Structures are given as C-alpha cells and as structure tokens.
N, C-alpha and C positions, 0 to 999 in steps of 0.2 A: 189583513188576515181575516176579516169578517166576511169576505166574499166566498161563502160556502153554499153548496147546494144540499138541501136536506131531502132524503128520499125515504118514504115510508116503506117498511118491509111488507111483503105480500102476506096475506092472511094465512097462506098454507105453510109458511116457514118463518121462524124467528118472530113470533108474535111479540108485541110491545117493544120492539126494537126499532129505533130510528137510525137509519144509515146516513152517514155524512160523506159527501163527496168533497174532498179538500180543495181549496184554491191551489192553482199551479204556482209553485215556488221553483224558480230555475235551479237545477241541480248545482250550477256553478256560482250561485249567489254567495258573496263574500269569499269566493274562491278565485281560481284563475280564469275569470270570465273574459279577460282581455287577451288571453293567450290564443294565438291563431292555431287552428287545427281543422281537419277535414271532418265535419259531422257525419255520423253514420247514416246510411241510406234510410228512407222512411220505412222500408220493408225489412229492416235489419233483423227483427226477431222471427221472421218467416223464411229467411234465407237458409240455404245449406251451409253448415260450418266450413266445408272445404271451399266453397265458392267465395265466402268472405275472406278466408285466408289467402287464396290465390289472388284475389283482387288487391288486397293490401300489399302483397309481396311483389306484384308485377313490376312496380317502378324500380326496385333494387333487390333482385333475388340473391345477391351476394352479401346482403346485410345480415348481421348476426340476429337470429331468431331467439335461440335459447342458449344460455350459458350456465355451466356449473363448474365446480372446482376442477373436474378432470375432462370436461367435454364441451365443445361449442358447435352448434349447428347453425348454418346459414338458413335463410328462408327456403332456398332451393333444396338444401339437404333435408330440412324438416319436412317439406311437402313430399319429397321422394319417399322418406321413411313412412309417412302417414299412408300414402298410396299403397306401398308394398305390404304394410301390416294389415291395412283394411282389406286388401284383396285376399290375403291369407286367412283372415278371420271370416270373411264372407263365404269363402269356399268350404270352410270346416264347420261353420255353425249355422243351424237352420235359421230362417228369417225371424221365427218367433222365439229364438233361444237367447239366453242372457250370457254375458261373458264377465267373469270376475277378473279384474285387472289387478294383479298383485305385483305391482311394479315399483321400482325406486323412484323417488322424486329427482329424476335426472333428465337431461335433454331428450334422450331417446325414450326413457320411461314415459314422459308426458306425451311425446308424439304417439306412443303406443295407446295411451288412454284416448287421445283424440281420434285415433284410427278406429276404435271400436264404435264411436259415434258416427264416423264417416261411413262405416260399413252398415249403419242402421241396425246395430245390435244393442240391446240394453246393456249398459256398462255398469257393473257394480265395482266401485273403486274402493279398494282396501289398502291400508298402510302396512307394508311388510315389517315395519319396525314395531308394530303392536304385537303383544304376546301371541305366541304360536297357538295356544289353546283357544284364545278368543277368536282369532282369525279362522281356526278350524270349525268352531261352532257357527260362525257367520256363513262359511262355505256350505255347511250342511243345510242351514236355513235358507240360503239363497237358491239352492238347487240350480246351479248354472249348467248350461250346455257345454261350457268350456271354461278353463282357467288359463289366463295368459300370464306367463312368467318371463323373466329376462333371458334365462337360458336353462339347460338341462340340470346344471348344478343346483339351481334354486329349488328344484322339485323335491330334493331330499328333505327339506324342512316344511313341506306343505302336504297336507292330507287331501288328495284329490277326491272329491265326492264320486260315488259310484255312478257310472254313466257319463261323467263329464270328460271331455276331451282335453288333453294337455297340450297347449300351444306355447311356443316361445318366440320372443322377438328375434333371437338368433336364427331360427329356422326361417322366419318370415323375411329377414333382411338378406339372407344367403340364398334365397330361392330365385327363381326366374323373374325377370323384369315383368311387371304387370301389364306392360304395353298400354293399350288404350282402354284398360279397365275403367269403368265409371261407377260411381256409387248408385245404390238402388234408388229408383224414383217411382212415383212422386214422393216427396218428403211431406210427412204429416208433422207440423211443428208442435202439435199438442199431444203426440204419442209419448209414452214413457221412454226416457232416454238414459238418464243417470240414476244411480241408486247410491245414496250415502248412508252408512249405518251410524246411528247416534246411540247414546245411552238410553235404554228403554225403561219405562216405569214398571214393567212386569218383571224386572230382574234379568232380562235378556236384551241384547242390542236390537235396535229397531231400524229397518231399512226405510228411508224416505225416498220416494220416487219423484223425479223431476223431469219435466218435458224440455225439449229443445227450446221452445218459446220462452220458458221460464229462465233457463240458463242464460239465454242470450239477452233477455231483459235485464238480468242482474249485471251482465257484462256491459250492456248499454249504459247503465247507471254510472259505472266507473268511467266509461269513455266520455260521456257528456259532463260529468262532474269534474274530471281531472284534465280534460282536453289532451288526451294521450296522442303522441306523435312518435315518429321514428327516432326522434332525438332522446326518447325517454328510456330509462332502464328501470324495470319494476321488480320488486322482491316482496313476496308475502311469506310470513313465518308460519302460517297455517298450511298444512299439507293438502294435496289434491284430494285426499280421502274425505275432506270436508267440503261442503258446498261453497263456502266462502273462498277457500284455497283454490278450488277448481275454476270457479267463475271469474275470479280476479286474474288468474293466469291467462284464461281464455281472452279476457278483455285486453290485456297487454298485447297479445299476439294480433287480435283484430284491429289494434291501433297501429301496428307496425313497429312496436317497441321491442326492446330486448327483454326477454323474460329471464330473470336470474333465479336459479333454483338452488335451494339449500335446505338441509334437514337439521334442525337444532338438536334432535335427539341423537344423531350419530356423527355430526360434524361440529368442529369447534367454532366458537364465535370469532376466533382469529381468521378462520377461513371465510366466514360471512363478511367480516370487515374488509378482507383483501378482495373479495369478489365485488363489494360495493365500490371500492376505490378504482379497481381496474376496469370495470364495466360501466362506470358512470351511473351509479344509482340515483335516480330522481324521485322515485315513487316507492313509498314503503307502507305495507299493510301489516300491522302487528297489533296484538291485543295489549291492553294497558299494562298487564303484569310484565310481558316481555319487554315492552318499551321502557318501563321503569328499570328493569335489570340491565338492558343493553346500554341505556344512557348513563348508567352508573360505572361503566367500564372505561379503562384507558383506551384511547383510540376512537371513541364514539364520535367525537366532534369531527375528526378527520374523515372517518368513513362516511358520514352523512353530510359532508360539506356542500354537496351539490343537490341535496334533497329539496324538492319544491312542494311536495305534498306528503303529509303523514296522515294516514287513515288508521284510527284506533277505535275498535268497538268490541262488543261481546262481554264487557264487564263495566262496572261502575268507573267513571272518570271524574275526578274531582277538579275543581278550578285550580287547586294547588298543584295538581299534576300538569296542567297546561302551563302554569307559570314556570315550573321546573323544566319542562321539556323545551320551552322557548330559550332557555339558557344554553342548550346544546344545539338546537336547530338554527339554520341560517335565518336571518332576519326576515326574509321574504317568503319563508316556507309557510304554506297553508296547513291547517289542521282540520281534518274532517272526522265527523262522528256520525254513527248511524244506528238504528234499531233494525235488526235483521235476525232471521233464524233459518234453518234448513227448510222447514215447511213454508214459512211466510216469504222467504227470499228477502227483499228489501221492504220495510214498512215505513220508515222515516229516515231522514237524512238532513245534515246541515254542515256548513263550514263555521268554525268558531271564530268570530271576529277577533282581531288582535286586542281590541279594547273591551272585550266582553266582560261584564261585571254583574252576573246574575245574583239574585237575592238568596240563592241556595248554593251550598257547597258542591252539590252534585250537578254535572252538566245535564241539560235536557237531552232527550233521545233524538229530537229533531222534528222537522216539518213532515207531516204525513204526506205520502205521495199522491199525486193527482189522478193517477190512472187506476185507482182502487177506491173502495169505500170502506168505512170502518164504523164500529159502534163500541162504546164503553158500557158494559152491563154489570149489574149486580148479581148476587147469588141466585136471585129469582128470575134472571133473564131480562130484567127491565133496564132501560137506558138510565144511566146515573145522571144526577143534575150536573150542570157545568162546573168544572173545577174539582169534582169529586173523583176519587179513584174507582176504576171498574175494570173488569177483564176486557182486554182488547180483542175484538173479533174483527177479522178482516174478510173481505170478499173481492175477488178479482179473478182474472183468467191466468194469472202468473203464480198462483199458490200451487204447492206440490200436488201431484196427481193422486197421491195416496201413500200407502205403505206396501213394502215388498214382503210378502209372506209365502213361503213354500213355492217360490218360483213364479209368483204372479203379483200383479198390482191389485190391492183391494183398498177401499176408501179409508179405512181406519177412522181417525177423528176428522178427516177432511171430508166435507159434505158438499154435494152438488147444489148449485144455486138454481132452484126451480124457476126463478124469475128471469134468469139470464143464461142461456145456453152457452156452455164452455166456461162459465165462471164457477168458482168453488168458494166455499165458506170455511174458514179456520178459526176456532176458538183457540187463541194462543196460549192460554194459561198464564199470561202476564198481566199484572195489575198496573195500569198506567192512568194518568190524568192529563187533561188538556189545559195548558196554561193560557193566560190572557194574550201572550204573544203568539199564539197559534201553534206552539210546539208541544209535542207529547213528552211526558216525563215519566220515566220508569219508577214504580213504587216498590214492587216485589213480585215474587211468583205466587200465583194462586194455588199452586201445588208445591211439591218439595223439590222440583227441578231447579238446579243452579248452574252457574258457569264458573269453571276453574280454568284460568289462563285462556279464556275465550272458548273453551270446549264445553259443550253441553253435557251435564252429568246428572243422572238419575240416581239418588242414593239407594234405590231399591236394587239396582244391579250389583252394587258393591255389597250391599247386605246379603244378597243371594250367594255371593262367593264366600263371604264370612260364615254364613250359616251352614254351608256345605262342608266346612272343615270339621273333621272328627274332634269331638270334645266340646264344641260350641253349642250352648243351649239357645242363645238368641243373640241378635246383633242390631244395632241401630247406628246410622251414619248421619251426623248432624253438621251443617255448615256453621262456621264461626267466622267473625271478622277479626283480622289481625292486621294492624297498620294499613287499613283501608282495603284489604284484599280478603277474598273469601277463601277459607281453607276447610278441609274436611277432618272431622274427628270421628273415629269409629269407637263405639262402646260395645264391648263384647262380654256377654255373661257366660261363665264357665266355672267348673269346680276349681276352687282356689288352689288345690294341689297341682293343677295343670297350668297355672298361669305362666310360669317361667318358660315352659316348653312351647306354650301356644304363641308367645310373642314372635318368636323367630319363624315358627310354622306358618303363622298368618301372613307375615311379611313376604315369605317365599311364595306363598299361594297368590297373594295379590300381585306380586311382580310377574308371575307366570301367566295370569289370566286377565289382567287389566292394564290399559295404557297408563302412562305416568300421571295424567291429569286426574285420573280416577283413583289413585292410591291415597288413602288417608295420610295426613301429615302426622297424626298420632293415633295410637291404638290404646284405649283405656280398658283394662280388664276389671271386671266387677264379679262379685259373687252371684248377684242376681240383677235383673232388669226391673226398673219401676214401671208399673202398669196403671193405666186409668181404669175406672170401673167397667168400661166396655171392652177391656182386654187389649187395647192398643198401648204401645210404649209411650210413657209420659216423657216426652222429649224435654219439657221444661224442667223436669226433676233431675235430669242427667247433669252431673257436675261438669263445670268447664275445666279446661286444662290448658297449660302453656303449649305453644306450638314451636317445635324446633325449626332451625333453618331448613328451608325447602330444598329438595333435591334438584329442582330446576335451577336455583341459584348456583349450587355447587357445580352443576354441569356447564352453566354459562361462564363461570369463572375459570374453567379449565383452559389454561394457557393464556389467559388474559388478566391483567391486573385491574383492580378497582381504581377509580379516580381518587386522588387524595382529597380529604376534606369532605 
C-alpha cells in the first residue's frame, strides 16, 4: 500500500496541497476475482451508450433485459423502444435543449431515460414519486425544452414549465418506425449528459451535471468489481433519479444481465422478494438502512438465496452489521462497500474479507481509486499529517461537470484543474483520514450535510420548508444517531398557543414538499430558539428527543412479517 505517487500542486491553484496518486488496487480484490466474465473494452468510457448495449445484446437478443412486477422486456424489445423514443425526442427537442424525464422506474420507463441520452439531449431525471410541489420547483429551475411523461394521463399532475414541450412514451412508441435513424454524431463523452437533483445547502434542490464519460466510468466500476455476465440479475433499491441508481442499472445492462426494477416507495417488499426469486437475483445494491430492514423480514433468506454480491454504501456500516448480514446471505456472497457521491462518482471501494476484524467498529470507506488524485486538507487548505482527518479533495476527469442552474451547466463548487485539461477539482465536504492499511476512513461531514437511507440531505432545504409555514418563527434540523442510524429531528420555534395546530400543519407540508428521506422523524416545538452571540442557532443547546419508529420500516413491513427472534 506504500507504492504511491506524490504530485505537488501547481502554484496557480491549491497552494500548500500535496496530491496523492494512489496505488492501483484491483476492483475485484477479495471479491469475485476468479469468476469468468468479458472485460469491458479499453475505450468503454468513450463509446456511445447505444453501441455498448447493441454489442452486449447481439449474442442473444431474446434474453430478458429489464424485468418489473408487471412488465418484461427482451434486449431486442428494449433496443427498439430506445430507438423509437430517442428518434421522437431528437425530432422535438433542439440539440442544445434539456429533457426532464419524469418516468416511473419500470422497464419502459428506464428505456425512456436511456433514450434521452441516446438522442444526445441532456436528461434531467426526476422521481415521479417525490412530492408534486418539489418536482414542480425543480421543473421551473431546470428550464427544460421538453418534459417526457409516460402518457397523457400523467400530465394532469405535472406543471409543465412555460415554453417546454410535453412528450410521452405512449406517443413515441405508437408512432412510425424510426427506420434507419441514427443517433447524433460525433459523441463528446465529456459533454453534460445527466442531471440528478440532490438536497441543496441553499434550501433549494441542486442539480448535479454528469458527463457520459463519468456515468460510464461509474458503470465500469460495477462491471470490473462484480464481473457481471448474462447469468446475473441485478436490483438496486435507489431510484434512477439518483446517480447511483442510474449508473448501477446502466452497468447491469452493459454486462448483459437482467435489470430488475422495483420502487420501495410504491411497491411492497413482497413484490421485491417475488421478483428476486423469479428472476434470479444475484447482485443487490442497497443502503445499510434498507439492508437491515429487508434482512429482518420473513422471506429474506429465500429471496436472496442466489445472491453473490451485496453492495451497501451511503451510510455508516458497522462490523456488527456485516456479521448480522452474513447470517442471511449465502456463505459465498461477497460484500462490497464504497465511498461515492453524485459529484465525486466513486472515490474509494473495497470488498470486505470474510475474516475482516478491524480495530474500529465502523468499516473503512475503501481504497482510493488509482485513476484520480486526492488530498486531505485542514481548514486553512494545508495538507494534514498522515493519519489525521482532513477534508477530502478529489481531482480527476470523472468528477461532475458542475451544477445545473436556469437551464445550463455552471461550475458551482466544481473547479477546473488548470494543470490538467479536462480534469476537475472537487472539495467533497467530507472529513476522512488515511489508515496504515491504505484505506480511507470516513470521519464526519465538514458541513451539515448528511445521508438518510443513502440519500444526501441538506438540513437547510428542510428548514426552508419549515420556516415558510405560517406561524413559524424559526427552525433548525439536526441529525441524531439512533441504533447506529442517522435520523432527523426538527426544532421549530413558534407561539405556544399555536403548537397543537402546527404539528399537523408541518407534517402535511413536509409530506407535500419533501421526499420521505428528508422528512424529520420528530418535530419538537419550542417557544423560542437558542442562539449563539453571533446570531446563529445554538445546535448544541437544543434538547434531544426520542425518535419514533420510522415510516420506512412501516412501509417495508406492509404485507411481510418480521423474522421471529
């Protein structure tokens, strides 16, 4: 682990920072290294997505590509839908226009998202299960040239921005055969391609812009680490509206596997378990909170009996979690863990050896990737001593292009690297430290951002919704640890005479404007907020409170029993 290259930063950027180029650690180390598979081509991240899909599908077009509870598509059917929808989008949307894909996580829905990329239009992926008001605000912020919906009936619940064209999958698939239509060329792999909206620190959702190269590089990580083949069935519990959900699904298809689609927010766990059994689930990507809940239910062992890789990231994982999960998983199942974010894509990765016994209860984030450089810096921007925590700063050509604002890509906190054309620099906002074993270890956030059930959450966005409620004087949202998991507590200052009415009013507003992961587990009403001398809320002075059973658990238990004992 000591074979590292040290690169001094240029004098024009990031003074006093020493960049480290990590040693190459194989993605499949301690994983399925001996499993035969066809490695992706050397130019994988520079290829057109449609070309990659056509190449992997060619040996067996009749194989199942995407399967959901009510629909299954073969590779031939999926490719036909992609071409038809892409042709429809390309004809209706200017080359420099963006398309908001407000589509369900279904076989045809995901084909529609891929079609926007094939048409070389920037695709803003939203989750239709998210609150209508939040999606409406994002639609206005995104300023798309078009909004792609499943059919005309879906338009009733969507506020189409002025000037945007309404497109539907129904119209695209019922139209004329695209014939010999071909995607626009040449392809620029570094041009903006995908936009994923995350919780923003300004109180508004923030669009992160991803290039084709970056999306395919993340997919490449899954392919090389998991050795994906046509014998695999993959399911991710995060939706395509997240970068992780989209890229892992793309990886499954680029490996010729069966992509299994399911939405925990609208479908029962019984449906998930049935899909896993019937379609032969072998690869599962789920956040630690979801894994804990799924594995506590009757039928989990049978549903995951063929699982060969479990990847779980986005939150703290304890060694105790690994021990508990191995009681449910097949004996030969590998467990992968990674450090990743929407802007950074993958930053570190590893497979947890069966006999791993680290000195700390929390698992390391993993080995830093060799195709990037990183630095750990203090508040003054200086490199921290070995073993000390510092903010992780990454630089590579796979970092996000920037942020999507008012219909265009702007740098945001992503900075161009003056020393390497095409590379970008990202201060992640995460405090990590490097262990003697060469692995990075997450310490905390440098700012207030946290993750709930694997979803990035900025308390400021929640506070903005709370403060906009009539009768609220001020609000603060604080993460607390409960049974090893992060939960949100909202403290609201208001006139005591309004406390009773405000509880239900605030709950209703949060449900209407925020997705489940961003809704506080508890709302504590106070007469006034404690403040520091500088005027900021004194977070340490806020009283702690007990956290009730989470709504996610209640939803997961719908129709499925818990395992006894």
